[in-house]
C-alpha positions as a Markdown table, in Angstrom:
| # | Residue | x | y | z |
|---|---|---|---|---|
| 1 | Met | -147.6 | 192.1 | -84.8 |
| 2 | Lys | -145.3 | 192.0 | -81.9 |
| 3 | Thr | -142.3 | 194.3 | -82.0 |
| 4 | Val | -139.1 | 193.9 | -79.9 |
| 5 | Leu | -136.5 | 196.7 | -79.7 |
| 6 | Val | -132.9 | 195.5 | -78.8 |
| 7 | Ala | -130.9 | 198.5 | -77.7 |
| 8 | Ser | -127.8 | 199.6 | -75.8 |
| 9 | Ser | -125.8 | 202.7 | -75.4 |
| 10 | Lys | -122.6 | 200.6 | -75.3 |
| 11 | Gly | -121.2 | 199.3 | -78.6 |
| 12 | Gly | -120.2 | 195.6 | -78.5 |
| 13 | Ala | -122.7 | 194.7 | -75.8 |
| 14 | Gly | -124.3 | 192.0 | -78.0 |
| 15 | Lys | -127.2 | 193.8 | -79.6 |
| 16 | Thr | -126.9 | 192.1 | -83.0 |
| 17 | Thr | -126.4 | 188.7 | -81.4 |
| 18 | Val | -129.6 | 189.1 | -79.3 |
| 19 | Ala | -131.6 | 190.6 | -82.2 |
| 20 | Thr | -130.7 | 188.0 | -84.8 |
| 21 | His | -131.4 | 185.1 | -82.4 |
| 22 | Leu | -134.8 | 186.5 | -81.4 |
| 23 | Ala | -135.6 | 186.9 | -85.1 |
| 24 | Ala | -134.4 | 183.4 | -85.9 |
| 25 | His | -136.4 | 181.9 | -83.1 |
| 26 | Ala | -139.6 | 183.5 | -84.3 |
| 27 | Ala | -138.9 | 182.4 | -87.9 |
| 28 | Val | -138.1 | 178.9 | -86.9 |
| 29 | Asp | -141.4 | 178.9 | -85.0 |
| 30 | Gly | -143.2 | 179.7 | -88.2 |
| 31 | Leu | -143.8 | 183.4 | -87.7 |
| 32 | Arg | -143.4 | 185.8 | -90.6 |
| 33 | Thr | -140.5 | 187.7 | -89.2 |
| 34 | Ala | -138.7 | 190.9 | -90.2 |
| 35 | Ile | -135.5 | 192.4 | -88.7 |
| 36 | Ile | -135.1 | 196.2 | -88.9 |
| 37 | Asp | -131.5 | 197.1 | -88.9 |
| 38 | Ala | -131.2 | 200.7 | -87.6 |
| 39 | Asp | -127.5 | 200.4 | -86.9 |
| 40 | Pro | -125.2 | 202.0 | -89.5 |
| 41 | Gln | -123.0 | 198.9 | -89.5 |
| 42 | Gln | -125.9 | 196.9 | -90.9 |
| 43 | Ser | -124.7 | 193.6 | -89.4 |
| 44 | Ser | -128.2 | 192.3 | -88.9 |
| 45 | Met | -129.0 | 193.0 | -92.6 |
| 46 | Arg | -126.1 | 190.9 | -93.8 |
| 47 | Trp | -127.1 | 188.1 | -91.3 |
| 48 | Ala | -130.6 | 188.0 | -92.7 |
| 49 | Glu | -129.3 | 188.1 | -96.3 |
| 50 | Arg | -127.2 | 185.1 | -95.6 |
| 51 | Arg | -130.2 | 183.0 | -94.5 |
| 52 | Ala | -132.4 | 184.1 | -97.4 |
| 53 | Gly | -132.6 | 180.6 | -98.9 |
| 54 | Met | -133.7 | 178.9 | -95.6 |
| 55 | Asp | -137.3 | 177.9 | -94.8 |
| 56 | Ser | -136.9 | 180.1 | -91.7 |
| 57 | Ala | -135.7 | 183.2 | -93.7 |
| 58 | Val | -136.0 | 186.6 | -92.0 |
| 59 | Leu | -136.9 | 189.7 | -94.0 |
| 60 | Pro | -134.1 | 192.3 | -93.7 |
| 61 | Ile | -135.1 | 196.0 | -93.7 |
| 62 | Ala | -132.7 | 198.8 | -93.5 |
| 63 | Gly | -133.8 | 201.4 | -91.0 |
| 64 | Ala | -130.6 | 203.5 | -90.3 |
| 65 | Arg | -131.7 | 206.6 | -92.1 |
| 66 | Arg | -135.5 | 206.5 | -92.3 |
| 67 | Ala | -137.0 | 205.4 | -89.0 |
| 68 | Lys | -140.4 | 207.1 | -89.4 |
| 69 | Ser | -141.0 | 205.6 | -92.9 |
| 70 | Thr | -139.5 | 202.2 | -92.2 |
| 71 | Trp | -142.8 | 200.8 | -91.0 |
| 72 | Lys | -144.3 | 201.3 | -94.5 |
| 73 | Ser | -141.7 | 198.8 | -95.8 |
| 74 | Leu | -143.2 | 196.0 | -93.7 |
| 75 | Pro | -145.5 | 193.5 | -95.4 |
| 76 | Glu | -149.0 | 193.6 | -94.0 |
| 77 | Asp | -148.8 | 190.0 | -92.9 |
| 78 | Thr | -145.7 | 190.5 | -90.7 |
| 79 | Gln | -146.1 | 188.8 | -87.4 |
| 80 | Arg | -142.9 | 189.6 | -85.6 |
| 81 | Val | -140.5 | 192.5 | -85.9 |
| 82 | Ile | -137.1 | 192.7 | -84.2 |
| 83 | Ile | -135.3 | 196.1 | -84.3 |
| 84 | Asp | -131.5 | 196.2 | -83.9 |
| 85 | Ala | -131.0 | 199.8 | -82.6 |
| 86 | Pro | -128.0 | 201.9 | -83.4 |
| 87 | Ala | -125.2 | 201.7 | -80.8 |
| 88 | Gly | -124.5 | 204.7 | -78.6 |
| 89 | Ser | -128.2 | 205.9 | -78.7 |
| 90 | Met | -130.1 | 207.3 | -75.8 |
| 91 | Ala | -133.8 | 207.0 | -75.4 |
| 92 | Asp | -134.5 | 210.3 | -77.2 |
| 93 | Asp | -132.6 | 209.0 | -80.3 |
| 94 | Leu | -134.8 | 205.9 | -80.3 |
| 95 | Asp | -138.2 | 207.6 | -80.0 |
| 96 | Ala | -139.4 | 206.5 | -83.4 |
| 97 | Trp | -138.7 | 202.9 | -82.4 |
| 98 | Leu | -139.9 | 203.1 | -78.8 |
| 99 | Glu | -143.4 | 204.3 | -80.0 |
| 100 | His | -143.9 | 201.0 | -81.9 |
| 101 | Ala | -142.1 | 198.6 | -79.5 |
| 102 | Asp | -143.9 | 196.1 | -77.3 |
| 103 | Ala | -140.8 | 195.4 | -75.3 |
| 104 | Val | -137.2 | 196.6 | -75.0 |
| 105 | Val | -134.3 | 194.2 | -74.5 |
| 106 | Val | -131.0 | 195.7 | -73.2 |
| 107 | Pro | -127.9 | 193.5 | -73.3 |
| 108 | Val | -125.2 | 194.2 | -70.7 |
| 109 | Gln | -121.7 | 192.7 | -70.4 |
| 110 | Pro | -120.0 | 191.9 | -67.1 |
| 111 | Ser | -117.5 | 194.8 | -67.0 |
| 112 | Ala | -117.4 | 198.0 | -65.1 |
| 113 | Leu | -117.1 | 199.9 | -68.4 |
| 114 | Asp | -120.2 | 198.4 | -69.8 |
| 115 | Leu | -122.2 | 198.8 | -66.6 |
| 116 | Asp | -121.2 | 202.5 | -66.3 |
| 117 | Ala | -122.1 | 203.1 | -69.9 |
| 118 | Thr | -125.5 | 201.5 | -69.6 |
| 119 | Val | -126.7 | 203.4 | -66.5 |
| 120 | Pro | -127.2 | 206.7 | -68.3 |
| 121 | Phe | -129.1 | 204.9 | -71.1 |
| 122 | Leu | -131.5 | 203.2 | -68.7 |
| 123 | Asn | -132.0 | 206.6 | -66.9 |
| 124 | Thr | -133.1 | 208.2 | -70.2 |
| 125 | Leu | -135.3 | 205.2 | -71.0 |
| 126 | Ala | -137.0 | 205.5 | -67.6 |
| 127 | Gln | -138.1 | 209.0 | -68.6 |
| 128 | His | -139.9 | 207.9 | -71.8 |
| 129 | Pro | -143.7 | 208.4 | -71.4 |
| 130 | Arg | -144.5 | 204.8 | -72.4 |
| 131 | Val | -142.1 | 203.3 | -69.9 |
| 132 | Arg | -143.3 | 205.7 | -67.1 |
| 133 | Arg | -146.9 | 204.6 | -67.8 |
| 134 | Gly | -146.0 | 201.0 | -67.7 |
| 135 | Glu | -147.0 | 200.4 | -71.3 |
| 136 | Leu | -143.5 | 199.4 | -72.4 |
| 137 | Arg | -141.6 | 196.7 | -70.6 |
| 138 | Val | -137.8 | 196.8 | -70.3 |
| 139 | Gly | -135.7 | 193.7 | -69.6 |
| 140 | Leu | -131.9 | 193.3 | -69.1 |
| 141 | Val | -129.9 | 190.5 | -70.7 |
| 142 | Ala | -126.6 | 189.7 | -69.0 |
| 143 | Asn | -124.5 | 188.8 | -72.0 |
| 144 | Arg | -121.2 | 186.9 | -72.4 |
| 145 | Met | -121.3 | 185.6 | -68.8 |
| 146 | Lys | -118.9 | 183.2 | -67.2 |
| 147 | Pro | -120.9 | 181.8 | -64.3 |
| 148 | Trp | -117.8 | 180.3 | -62.6 |
| 149 | Thr | -116.2 | 183.8 | -62.2 |
| 150 | Ser | -116.7 | 186.3 | -59.4 |
| 151 | Ala | -117.0 | 189.1 | -62.0 |
| 152 | Ser | -120.1 | 187.5 | -63.6 |
| 153 | Gln | -121.7 | 186.8 | -60.2 |
| 154 | Ala | -121.0 | 190.4 | -59.1 |
| 155 | Thr | -122.6 | 191.7 | -62.3 |
| 156 | Leu | -125.8 | 189.7 | -61.6 |
| 157 | Asp | -125.9 | 190.9 | -58.0 |
| 158 | Leu | -125.6 | 194.5 | -59.2 |
| 159 | Leu | -128.2 | 194.1 | -62.0 |
| 160 | Ala | -130.6 | 192.7 | -59.5 |
| 161 | Gln | -130.6 | 196.1 | -57.7 |
| 162 | Trp | -131.6 | 197.9 | -60.9 |
| 163 | Pro | -135.3 | 198.7 | -61.5 |
| 164 | Tyr | -135.5 | 196.5 | -64.6 |
| 165 | Pro | -135.6 | 192.7 | -64.4 |
| 166 | Val | -132.7 | 190.5 | -65.6 |
| 167 | Val | -134.6 | 188.3 | -68.1 |
| 168 | Ala | -131.7 | 186.1 | -69.3 |
| 169 | Ser | -128.1 | 185.3 | -68.6 |
| 170 | Leu | -126.3 | 184.2 | -71.8 |
| 171 | Arg | -123.0 | 182.3 | -71.4 |
| 172 | Asp | -119.8 | 183.5 | -73.1 |
| 173 | Ser | -119.3 | 181.4 | -76.3 |
| 174 | Gln | -117.6 | 181.8 | -79.6 |
| 175 | Ala | -120.5 | 179.9 | -81.2 |
| 176 | Tyr | -122.4 | 183.2 | -81.4 |
| 177 | Val | -119.8 | 184.9 | -83.5 |
| 178 | Leu | -119.6 | 182.0 | -85.9 |
| 179 | Leu | -123.4 | 181.6 | -86.2 |
| 180 | Val | -124.1 | 185.3 | -86.9 |
| 181 | Gly | -121.4 | 185.2 | -89.6 |
| 182 | Leu | -123.1 | 182.3 | -91.2 |
| 183 | Gly | -126.6 | 183.8 | -91.1 |
| 184 | Arg | -127.6 | 181.1 | -88.5 |
| 185 | Ser | -128.6 | 180.9 | -84.9 |
| 186 | Leu | -128.7 | 178.4 | -82.1 |
| 187 | Phe | -132.3 | 177.7 | -82.9 |
| 188 | Asp | -131.5 | 176.3 | -86.3 |
| 189 | Tyr | -130.0 | 173.2 | -84.7 |
| 190 | Arg | -131.4 | 170.4 | -82.6 |
| 191 | Ser | -128.2 | 168.7 | -81.4 |
| 192 | Thr | -127.4 | 168.1 | -77.7 |
| 193 | Arg | -124.3 | 170.3 | -78.1 |
| 194 | Val | -126.4 | 173.5 | -78.4 |
| 195 | Arg | -129.2 | 172.5 | -76.1 |
| 196 | Gly | -127.6 | 174.1 | -73.1 |
| 197 | His | -127.1 | 177.4 | -74.9 |
| 198 | Gln | -130.7 | 177.3 | -76.1 |
| 199 | Glu | -131.8 | 176.9 | -72.5 |
| 200 | Asp | -130.1 | 180.2 | -71.6 |
| 201 | Trp | -132.7 | 181.9 | -73.8 |
| 202 | Glu | -135.8 | 180.4 | -72.2 |
| 203 | Thr | -136.4 | 183.0 | -69.5 |
| 204 | Leu | -136.1 | 185.8 | -72.1 |
| 205 | Leu | -138.5 | 184.1 | -74.5 |
| 206 | Thr | -141.0 | 183.5 | -71.7 |
| 207 | Trp | -140.8 | 187.1 | -70.7 |
| 208 | Leu | -141.3 | 188.3 | -74.2 |
| 209 | Arg | -144.4 | 186.1 | -74.6 |
| 210 | Arg | -145.9 | 188.0 | -71.7 |
| 211 | Ala | -144.9 | 191.4 | -72.9 |
C-alpha cells in the first residue's frame, strides 16, 4: 500500500486539488484507492462522495480528529492512500501521517506570500527523522502557474534553489475548481481539450512511482 501525504502550511495552496487528482488517477488506473481527509473543511470527503457511483470511486475516510486510529478504517485490500493534510500545519502536527507516508507532496503558488509561508513548513519538515534519514521523499508542486508571466518564471527559479525537487508545474485553470466540485478529475476524461493539462502531471506521477 503506497501512501502519499499532500501538505502545506499555507491555506489555498491547492492541497485538495492535488490530493483529489492523485486519488482519481490511482482509481482510474484500477487501484483500490482511499482518500483520508485530515482537513477540518472536509472538501476531499465531499469530492469522494460525489464520485461514489463511478467505476473509479475513491473511498472517503475522515481523519481530522482521529489520526492515530484512522488507519484501522482502511480496508485490508487498499492499494493506494492519499492524505489531504490540514492547512496551516507544521511537521510536528503531521507526525501521525508522516510516519506512514511514502512521499510528501507540497503545493506552492507563485506569490511572495505563499513562498514566505511555505519556507517555515519545509524547515520543520527537514527536521523530521524520516526525512533526515532519506526514508521519506519530499517533492514540490508549483501550482496555478502562468508560464508566460515573469512571476511564474521567477517562482520556478527560486524553487530550484530549495533542497527539494520541483516535481510538477501545474497551469492556472478554472477547470480544477469545476472538476473538484463535480467529484471528477482531469483523468476521468480522454478528450484532446484536457490532454495538455494531464501532461502537466506526468513528472509528478513518475516521481511518485519511484518513491
